[in-house]
Structures are given as structure tokens and as C-alpha cells.
C-alpha positions as CSV (number, residue, x, y, z in Angstrom):
1,Y,195.0,118.4,132.2
2,K,197.2,116.4,130.0
3,M,200.7,115.2,130.9
4,A,203.2,113.5,128.6
5,S,206.7,112.3,128.7
6,D,209.2,111.7,125.9
7,S,208.2,109.4,123.0
8,R,210.1,106.7,124.8
9,F,210.1,105.5,128.4
10,P,212.6,107.4,130.6
11,D,216.0,105.8,131.1
12,V,216.4,103.4,134.0
13,D,219.6,102.9,136.1
14,A,221.1,99.5,136.8
15,D,219.2,99.4,140.1
16,G,215.9,100.0,138.4
17,S,215.4,103.6,139.5
18,E,214.3,106.2,137.0
19,K,216.4,109.2,136.1
20,S,213.6,111.5,137.3
21,E,215.7,114.7,137.1
22,E,216.1,114.2,133.4
23,M,212.5,113.2,132.7
24,E,210.4,115.6,130.7
25,I,206.7,115.9,131.7
26,V,204.1,117.3,129.3
27,V,200.8,118.3,130.9
28,N,197.6,119.0,129.0
29,V,195.1,120.8,131.2
30,G,191.7,121.4,129.6
31,G,193.4,121.6,126.2
32,V,196.3,123.7,127.4
33,R,199.6,121.9,127.0
34,Q,202.5,122.5,129.5
35,V,206.0,121.0,129.6
36,F,207.9,120.4,132.9
37,Y,211.2,118.8,133.9
38,G,211.7,116.5,136.8
39,D,214.3,118.7,138.5
40,N,211.8,121.5,138.7
41,L,208.9,119.4,139.9
42,N,211.0,117.5,142.6
43,Q,211.5,120.8,144.4
44,Y,208.1,120.1,145.9
45,P,207.9,116.2,146.1
46,E,204.5,116.2,147.9
47,T,202.6,117.9,145.0
48,R,200.6,116.0,142.4
49,L,202.9,117.0,139.5
50,A,206.0,115.7,141.3
51,E,204.2,112.4,141.9
52,L,203.7,112.1,138.2
53,V,207.4,111.8,137.7
54,N,207.6,108.4,139.3
55,C,204.0,107.1,138.6
56,L,204.9,105.3,135.3
57,S,206.9,102.6,137.2
58,G,203.8,101.8,139.2
59,G,201.6,100.8,136.3
60,Y,198.2,102.0,135.2
61,D,196.7,101.9,138.7
62,S,199.2,104.4,139.9
63,I,198.7,106.6,136.8
64,F,195.0,106.7,137.0
65,S,195.1,107.5,140.7
66,L,196.7,110.8,139.8
67,C,195.1,111.8,136.5
68,D,191.7,111.6,134.7
69,D,193.1,109.9,131.5
70,Y,196.3,108.7,130.0
71,D,197.4,108.2,126.4
72,P,200.2,105.6,126.3
73,G,200.9,106.3,122.7
74,K,201.7,110.0,123.3
75,R,202.6,109.4,126.9
76,E,200.3,112.2,127.9
77,F,198.2,112.6,131.1
78,Y,194.8,114.3,130.9
79,F,193.2,116.4,133.7
80,D,189.7,117.8,133.6
81,R,190.6,120.9,135.6
82,D,190.6,124.7,135.2
83,P,193.5,125.7,132.9
84,D,193.4,129.4,134.1
85,A,193.9,128.4,137.7
86,F,196.6,125.9,136.7
87,K,198.6,128.6,135.0
88,C,198.8,130.4,138.3
89,I,199.5,127.3,140.4
90,I,202.6,126.2,138.3
91,D,204.3,129.5,139.3
92,V,205.3,127.8,142.6
93,Y,207.8,125.6,140.7
94,Y,209.5,128.7,139.1
95,F,209.0,131.5,141.6
96,G,208.2,129.9,144.9
97,E,204.9,131.7,145.3
98,I,201.5,131.9,143.7
99,H,199.4,134.9,142.7
100,M,195.7,134.5,141.9
101,K,194.6,136.2,138.7
102,K,191.5,138.5,138.6
103,G,188.3,136.9,137.6
104,I,189.0,133.5,139.4
105,C,186.8,132.6,142.3
106,P,189.0,132.4,145.4
107,I,187.1,129.4,146.7
108,C,187.5,127.5,143.4
109,F,191.2,128.5,143.3
110,K,191.6,127.0,146.8
111,N,190.0,123.8,145.6
112,E,192.4,123.7,142.7
113,M,195.4,124.1,144.9
114,E,194.1,121.3,147.1
115,F,193.7,119.1,144.0
116,W,197.3,119.8,142.9
117,K,198.4,119.3,146.5
118,V,200.1,122.7,146.7
119,D,200.1,124.1,150.2
120,L,198.2,127.4,150.8
121,K,201.4,128.9,152.4
122,F,202.7,129.5,148.9
123,L,199.7,131.8,148.2
124,D,200.7,135.5,148.3
125,D,199.4,137.5,151.3
126,C,197.2,139.8,149.2
127,C,195.5,136.8,147.7
128,K,195.1,135.2,151.1
129,A,193.3,138.3,152.3
130,H,191.0,138.0,149.2
131,L,190.4,134.3,150.1
132,S,189.6,135.1,153.7
133,E,187.1,137.8,152.7
134,K,185.4,135.4,150.4
135,K,185.2,132.8,153.1
136,E,183.7,135.3,155.5
137,E,181.1,136.2,152.8
138,L,180.2,132.5,152.4
139,E,180.0,132.0,156.1
140,E,177.6,135.0,156.4
141,I,175.5,133.5,153.6
142,A,175.5,130.2,155.4
143,R,174.4,131.8,158.7
144,R,171.5,133.7,156.9
145,V,170.4,130.5,155.1
146,Q,170.6,128.5,158.4
147,L,168.5,131.1,160.2
148,I,165.8,131.0,157.6
149,L,165.9,127.2,157.6
150,D,165.6,127.2,161.4
151,D,162.6,129.5,161.1
152,L,161.0,127.2,158.6
153,G,161.7,124.0,160.4
154,I,159.4,122.8,163.1
155,D,160.8,120.2,165.6
156,A,158.0,118.0,166.8
157,S,160.1,116.9,169.7
158,E,160.1,120.4,171.2
159,S,157.7,121.4,173.9
160,R,154.7,123.6,173.3
161,W,156.5,126.4,175.3
162,K,159.6,126.2,173.1
163,R,157.5,126.5,169.9
164,C,155.6,129.4,171.4
165,Q,158.9,131.1,172.2
166,K,160.0,130.7,168.6
167,C,156.8,132.1,167.3
168,I,157.0,135.2,169.5
169,W,160.7,135.7,168.6
170,K,159.9,135.6,164.9
171,F,156.9,137.8,165.4
172,L,159.0,140.6,167.1
173,E,162.4,140.1,165.5
174,K,161.8,139.1,162.0
175,P,159.3,141.5,160.2
176,E,159.8,139.7,156.9
177,S,158.5,136.4,158.3
178,S,154.8,137.4,158.1
179,Y,152.3,140.2,157.5
180,P,151.4,140.7,161.2
181,A,155.1,140.9,162.0
182,R,155.5,143.7,159.6
183,V,152.6,145.5,161.1
184,I,154.1,145.2,164.6
185,A,157.4,146.5,163.2
186,V,155.7,149.6,161.7
187,L,153.8,150.2,165.0
188,S,157.0,150.0,167.0
189,F,158.6,152.5,164.6
190,L,155.6,154.9,165.0
191,F,155.8,154.6,168.8
192,I,159.4,155.6,168.7
193,L,158.7,158.6,166.5
194,T,155.7,159.6,168.7
195,S,157.7,159.4,171.9
196,S,160.5,161.5,170.4
197,V,158.1,164.1,169.2
198,V,156.3,164.3,172.6
199,M,159.7,164.7,174.3
200,C,160.5,167.7,172.1
201,V,157.0,169.3,172.2
202,G,156.9,168.9,176.0
203,T,159.7,171.5,176.3
204,I,157.6,174.3,174.6
205,P,156.7,176.8,177.4
206,D,153.3,177.5,175.9
207,L,152.3,173.9,176.2
208,Q,153.5,173.4,179.7
209,V,151.4,173.8,182.9
210,V,152.2,175.1,186.3
211,D,151.8,172.8,189.4
212,A,150.8,173.8,192.9
213,E,154.4,174.8,193.8
214,G,154.7,177.0,190.8
215,N,157.0,174.7,188.8
216,R,156.5,174.2,185.1
217,M,155.7,170.6,184.0
218,E,154.6,168.8,180.9
219,H,151.0,168.9,179.9
220,P,149.0,165.9,181.2
221,T,148.0,164.9,177.7
222,L,151.6,164.6,176.7
223,E,152.4,162.7,179.8
224,S,149.6,160.2,179.0
225,I,151.0,159.7,175.5
226,E,154.5,159.3,177.0
227,T,153.1,156.7,179.4
228,A,151.5,154.7,176.6
229,C,154.7,154.7,174.6
230,I,156.7,153.5,177.6
231,G,154.1,150.8,178.2
232,W,154.6,149.6,174.6
233,F,158.4,149.7,174.9
234,T,158.3,147.8,178.1
235,M,155.9,145.1,176.8
236,E,158.0,144.7,173.7
237,Y,161.3,144.4,175.6
238,V,159.9,141.9,178.1
239,L,158.4,139.7,175.4
240,R,161.7,139.7,173.4
241,L,163.6,138.9,176.5
242,I,161.3,136.0,177.4
243,S,161.4,134.5,173.9
244,S,165.1,135.1,173.3
245,P,167.1,131.8,172.7
246,N,170.1,133.3,174.5
247,K,169.1,135.6,177.2
248,L,172.7,136.6,178.3
249,H,173.6,137.6,174.8
250,F,170.3,139.4,174.4
251,A,170.8,141.4,177.6
252,L,174.4,142.4,176.6
253,S,173.5,143.4,173.1
254,F,174.1,147.1,172.3
255,M,170.7,147.8,170.9
256,N,169.0,146.0,173.8
257,I,171.0,148.1,176.2
258,V,169.7,151.2,174.3
259,D,166.2,149.8,174.8
260,V,166.8,149.6,178.6
261,L,168.2,153.1,178.7
262,A,165.1,154.4,176.9
263,I,162.7,152.7,179.4
264,L,164.5,153.0,182.7
265,P,164.4,156.8,183.2
266,F,160.6,156.8,183.2
267,Y,160.4,154.2,186.0
268,V,163.2,155.8,188.0
269,S,161.6,159.2,187.7
270,L,158.2,157.7,188.7
271,T,159.8,156.1,191.8
272,L,161.7,159.3,192.8
273,T,158.6,161.4,192.4
274,H,156.4,159.3,194.7
275,L,159.0,158.0,197.1
276,G,162.0,160.2,196.9
277,A,160.3,163.2,198.5
278,K,160.3,161.3,201.8
279,L,164.0,160.6,201.7
280,M,165.5,163.9,200.3
281,E,164.6,167.5,199.6
282,L,162.0,168.1,196.9
283,S,164.4,170.3,194.9
284,N,166.9,167.4,194.8
285,V,164.2,165.1,193.6
286,Q,163.2,167.5,190.9
287,Q,166.8,167.9,189.7
288,A,167.2,164.1,189.6
289,V,164.0,163.7,187.6
290,Q,165.0,166.4,185.2
291,A,168.4,164.7,184.6
292,L,166.7,161.4,184.0
293,R,164.3,162.9,181.5
294,I,167.2,164.0,179.5
295,M,168.2,160.3,179.1
296,R,165.0,159.8,177.1
297,I,167.0,161.0,174.0
298,A,168.4,157.4,173.9
299,R,165.2,156.1,172.5
300,I,166.0,157.8,169.2
301,F,168.7,155.2,168.7
302,K,165.9,152.5,168.7
303,L,165.3,153.6,165.1
304,A,168.5,151.8,164.1
305,R,166.6,148.5,164.8
306,H,164.2,149.2,162.0
307,S,166.5,151.0,159.6
308,S,169.1,149.0,157.6
309,G,170.5,152.4,156.4
310,L,171.4,153.4,160.0
311,Q,172.9,150.0,160.6
312,T,175.0,150.3,157.5
313,L,176.2,153.8,158.5
314,T,177.1,152.5,162.0
315,Y,179.1,149.6,160.5
316,A,180.9,151.9,158.1
317,L,181.9,154.2,160.9
318,K,183.2,151.3,162.9
319,R,185.3,150.2,159.9
320,S,186.6,153.7,159.5
321,F,188.1,154.1,162.9
322,K,191.6,154.5,161.4
323,E,190.4,157.3,159.0
324,L,188.5,159.0,161.8
325,G,191.5,158.8,164.1
326,L,193.7,160.4,161.4
327,L,191.1,163.2,161.1
328,L,191.1,163.8,164.8
329,M,194.9,163.8,164.9
330,Y,195.1,166.4,162.0
331,L,192.6,168.6,163.7
332,A,194.3,168.3,167.1
333,V,197.7,169.3,165.7
334,G,196.1,172.1,163.8
335,I,194.1,173.4,166.7
336,F,197.2,173.4,169.0
337,V,199.4,175.1,166.4
338,F,197.0,177.8,165.2
339,S,195.6,178.6,168.6
340,A,199.1,179.2,169.9
341,L,200.0,181.3,166.9
342,G,196.7,183.3,167.2
343,Y,197.3,184.0,170.9
344,T,200.9,185.2,170.2
345,M,200.0,187.4,167.2
346,E,197.0,189.0,169.0
347,Q,198.8,190.1,172.1
348,S,199.9,193.3,170.5
349,H,196.3,194.5,170.1
350,P,194.9,196.4,173.1
351,E,191.4,195.0,172.7
352,T,192.4,191.4,172.0
353,L,189.9,188.6,172.5
354,F,192.6,186.0,172.9
355,K,193.1,185.9,176.6
356,S,194.9,182.6,176.8
357,I,195.9,179.6,174.7
358,P,193.3,177.3,176.1
359,Q,190.7,179.9,175.3
360,S,192.1,180.1,171.8
361,F,191.4,176.4,171.4
362,W,187.7,177.3,171.0
363,W,188.5,179.8,168.2
364,A,190.7,177.3,166.4
365,I,188.1,174.5,166.6
366,I,185.3,176.7,165.1
367,T,187.6,178.1,162.5
368,M,189.1,174.8,161.3
369,T,185.7,173.1,161.2
370,T,184.4,176.1,159.2
371,V,181.7,177.0,161.8
372,G,183.0,180.4,162.7
373,Y,180.6,181.8,165.3
374,G,182.3,185.2,165.4
375,D,182.4,185.4,169.3
376,I,186.2,185.3,169.1
377,Y,188.0,186.7,166.0
378,P,191.4,188.2,165.3
379,K,192.0,192.0,164.9
380,T,195.6,192.2,163.7
381,T,196.8,191.6,160.2
382,L,199.0,188.7,161.1
383,G,196.1,187.2,163.2
384,K,193.8,187.4,160.2
385,L,196.4,185.7,158.0
386,N,196.8,183.0,160.6
387,A,193.0,182.6,160.6
388,A,192.9,182.2,156.8
389,I,195.6,179.6,156.8
390,S,193.9,177.7,159.6
391,F,190.6,177.7,157.7
392,L,192.2,176.3,154.6
393,C,194.1,173.6,156.5
394,G,190.9,172.7,158.3
395,V,189.1,172.2,155.0
396,I,191.9,170.0,153.7
397,A,192.1,168.0,156.9
398,I,188.4,167.3,156.9
399,A,188.2,166.4,153.2
400,L,191.1,163.9,153.1
401,P,189.4,161.0,155.1
402,I,185.9,161.6,153.7
403,H,186.5,159.5,150.6
404,P,187.7,156.3,152.4
405,I,184.7,156.6,154.8
406,I,182.3,156.9,151.9
407,N,183.9,153.9,150.2
408,N,183.5,151.8,153.3
409,F,179.8,152.7,153.4
410,V,179.2,151.9,149.7
411,R,181.2,148.7,150.0
412,Y,179.4,147.4,153.0
413,Y,176.0,148.4,151.6
414,N,176.6,146.7,148.3
415,K,178.0,143.7,150.1
416,Q,174.8,143.3,152.2
417,R,172.7,143.4,149.1
418,V,174.8,140.8,147.4
419,L,174.6,138.6,150.5
420,E,170.9,138.9,150.7
421,T,170.5,138.0,147.0
422,A,172.9,135.1,147.4
423,A,171.0,133.7,150.4
424,K,167.7,134.0,148.5
425,H,169.2,132.2,145.5
426,E,170.6,129.4,147.7
427,L,167.2,128.9,149.2
428,E,165.6,128.8,145.8
429,L,168.2,126.2,144.7
430,M,167.5,124.1,147.8
431,E,163.8,124.2,147.1
432,L,164.4,123.2,143.5
433,N,166.6,120.3,144.5
434,S,164.1,119.2,147.2
435,A,161.3,119.3,144.6
436,E,163.4,117.2,142.1
437,G,164.2,114.7,144.9
438,K,160.5,114.4,145.8
439,A,159.6,113.8,142.1
440,A,162.4,111.2,141.8
441,G,161.1,109.5,144.9
442,S,157.5,109.4,143.6
443,R,158.6,107.9,140.3
444,S,160.6,105.2,142.1
445,E,157.6,104.4,144.3
446,L,155.4,104.0,141.2
447,E,158.0,101.7,139.6
448,D,158.5,99.7,142.7
449,P,155.2,99.0,144.5
450,S,157.0,97.1,147.3
451,R,158.4,100.5,148.5
452,E,154.9,101.8,149.1
453,G,154.6,103.1,152.7
454,K,158.3,103.8,153.0
455,E,159.5,107.3,153.0
456,S,161.8,108.5,150.2
457,P,165.1,109.8,151.6
458,F,164.5,113.0,149.8
459,Y,161.0,113.5,150.9
460,S,161.7,112.6,154.5
461,S,164.4,115.2,154.7
462,R,162.3,117.9,153.1
463,I,164.0,121.2,152.6
464,K,166.3,120.6,155.6
465,V,168.3,118.0,153.7
466,S,168.3,120.0,150.5
467,H,170.6,122.4,152.0
468,S,173.3,119.7,152.3
469,D,174.2,120.2,148.7
470,T,176.3,123.3,149.6
471,F,179.9,123.1,150.5
472,I,179.5,125.6,153.3
473,H,180.4,123.7,156.4
474,L,178.2,125.8,158.7
475,L,175.2,124.2,157.0
476,S,176.1,120.5,156.6
477,E,179.0,118.2,156.0
478,E,177.1,116.1,153.5
479,K,177.2,116.8,149.7
480,H,174.6,115.6,147.2
481,Y,174.5,118.4,144.6
482,R,176.8,120.9,143.0
483,T,175.4,124.3,143.8
484,R,175.9,127.7,142.2
485,L,178.1,128.6,145.2
486,Q,180.5,125.8,144.2
487,S,180.3,126.7,140.6
488,C,181.0,130.5,140.9
489,K,183.7,131.8,138.7
């Protein structure tokens, strides 16, 4: 940026103070020249541009503390900053607020505002939301990179048991860490599918057997397969619990609760079968066992652990609670209105199927959701007209929120892919910086034999220090290099 005053020094009062309000300031930012006046700049005296108004009286030390270069002949100040961002920032002196243009990186724009000493409170709310979203993305990248670095790093001060815990955790929770871990993930996926298929096939009457009391039960072969699957699930859960770094967080996690619900019915049923008969009637035991067996359907949710698509769908639905709430509200209002109208219009028919308004709720539900079983249907002309209108309203009510839900799914899916790619690129950049540091350290050792035997600062830090080049505070506070994250536009 380049700033200049008039061709002569500004007028000075008798007491030596400058007439700053009449002073003209010319700023050249990356080749873009801007002219300001002291009365505008002094509205915000804490900003860098306002400080330039009075910097001339402080000499060159004061001038060069605020700018990159100064031409005393032209009385211009030069700043090596982004001119596009500067054009947005100077709006604060004219409009009292700042809007960020499209194509400018929010993090870089924030850094520009900090350089010009303009408070973030002047940034418009929509731009603040964009900035917060970008910060969250960078924090997510930092977390992913830090997790990978933690997996790669080996702390020699840790005990053998701690290192063993980390290895088991990576083996079971991070399929991408090694080939055997991927094999275990595939086996777990196959066990889930096998268990679900066995649960379904076991209900086929032709494949069931009759016990001594004449009750139908699952085939012994299917029970053996079920027992093997439960054994695998139990061993997997216990190992993951033992190796978990935070056992309380592990136990309260939703997917781990699903794992417990998938395993628990088997052991409770086994306990009731062998011990419950002594405490209660056999029929009650059988009913309890049957109810617990139904809970086995929870294991199908274990597939979400191995499917990024299901995880993305779950997150999209969580982010679409507002749209889903609107959908349910539309349907609830329509169901109440059309069921009441259908009941009223059908009362004149002697063979009416609408016995009451609560019973008509079922007809309205299956009509508005376009299911239409046909067990309840109108027989009068007005009733059929009401049914046609309810059908059309149901289609519209269901179609309206679908587009936002799909957008949430696509946005989150694309965001996850971008974050994964950014994390990989950041790691590649760290490795490159680490390799350059090692090469520089080796050259310096060759040039200075007295340093032989001493560790290079780059080499001793290995890849762990190479991550300090990023500005993401979750990784490190130190800064050695300018990364592509800092240079994003």
C-alpha cells in the first residue's frame, strides 16, 4: 500500500500541532492508489490509517513502523498488502461496516483487518458467519492432522502397556492405518451382515425346529452362527473399551451404545433361559426372551461404523431438523383438517367407513403420504373430492422440504471430501518441509565439522515439528513456514 500527503508538509499551528482534519492522505496499496482525508480517518483513531495522519511529526522511525516503504519526494506510503481486501476494509470509514467480497479467503481477510487494526465488530453478520464456518473447517483439518501425527508419533517415555493400547486402538478403529486393520474392518462388516441375515432367516417356519414342549425355535445351526457372531462382537467391544484413551467418552458414544444393545440381548436371553425358569413361569421367560431377540435389530446400525455414506446421511438429517419439523407440521395440520372433513362428509352415507375422527387420522395419513392401502376409502362425491385435495396437498407438503435436505447432504459430503484432501495436502507439505530441514541440517553439518554429533533442530523434531508451520493453533503456536493454508485465496 502506498500513502501520500500533499506536495508540501501539512500546516502546523502555533503550538506545533498538525491540522490533521485538513490533511490529505494518499495510499498506494499494491499499485492501487487511494486518497483519504484526516476528518474521515480520525473517526476511528485506533486504526493504522488514522495513525498515519500524525506519523510525519514523529520522523522516519514512526513512519516505517506503520508502512513498508515511504517516498519523501512524493510523500507516499507503500504497503505490500492485498489491494482487493483493502478496498473492502476502507468501507468502514464511509459506511461504518465492512462486507467481504466473493473470492477472498475469510482467514486472509481477517488477517488483513488485524493488520489495518480494524475491529472485527465492523464486519457484517453474514461475513462473520462465513468466517466462523471457515474457522470450523480449519479446526477440523487441524484435528485430523493432529490425529494422524499422534498415530505416527511414538513416545519413548510411555510404558509398554500404553504403546500396546495405542496399537490395539489403531488396529480396531483406524482401518486406513495398515493392511491387517483393513482386513479386520472387512471381517467385522461381514459378521454384521451374517448376523442380520441369520436373524431374518431364523424366523422362516420351514427352517425352525420344535422343542420338547412343542414350541418352535431357531435351528441349532443358526444358533451356533449367532453365537459365533456375538462372540466376535463381544471380543471387539471389550478390546476397544480396554484400548480406548477416554473410557467414559467411549461408553457414552452413540455408536458404542448401539454395540452394547446389539450384544446385551443375547446374554440376557441366555441368563433368563437357564436361570429364569426357577424364578418365574416358563411362559413369561419365553415372552421375555422373544422380546429381547427383537432388540437384535439394533446391530444393523453397526453398519454405520464402516460406512461413510450412512454417517453422512445421519449428519445431513441432524442438520435438517428444521426442514423435517416443517414437514411434520404440514402433515399434522393436513391430517387433522382432512380427517375432520372426511368424517363430516361421509356421515351421510349408510355404509360409511369413517366411524370417528381419530379413526379418520389413519386414512388421512396413508392418503397424504400417497400410500393408500384402501382399507378405508370415501364413498360420497364430496368425500372423494376431499381425498383428491388431501392427496395433492400431501405431495406438495412432502416435496417442499426435500430440496434443502438433499442440499445439506451434498454440502456435507463435499465438505468431508475437501477436508480429507486438505488434511492429506497439509501432511504432504509437512513431510516436504521436514525433508528440506533435514537436508539443510546435513549440509550445515558438512560445512561445520564441529557440529558433528549434535542433532539438527529440524532433524530432532522430525515430522512433529514440521507441523508447526501452520497457523492453526490446535497444532502449534510456533511458525516457521508459510503453508498453503495461510496462502489460500
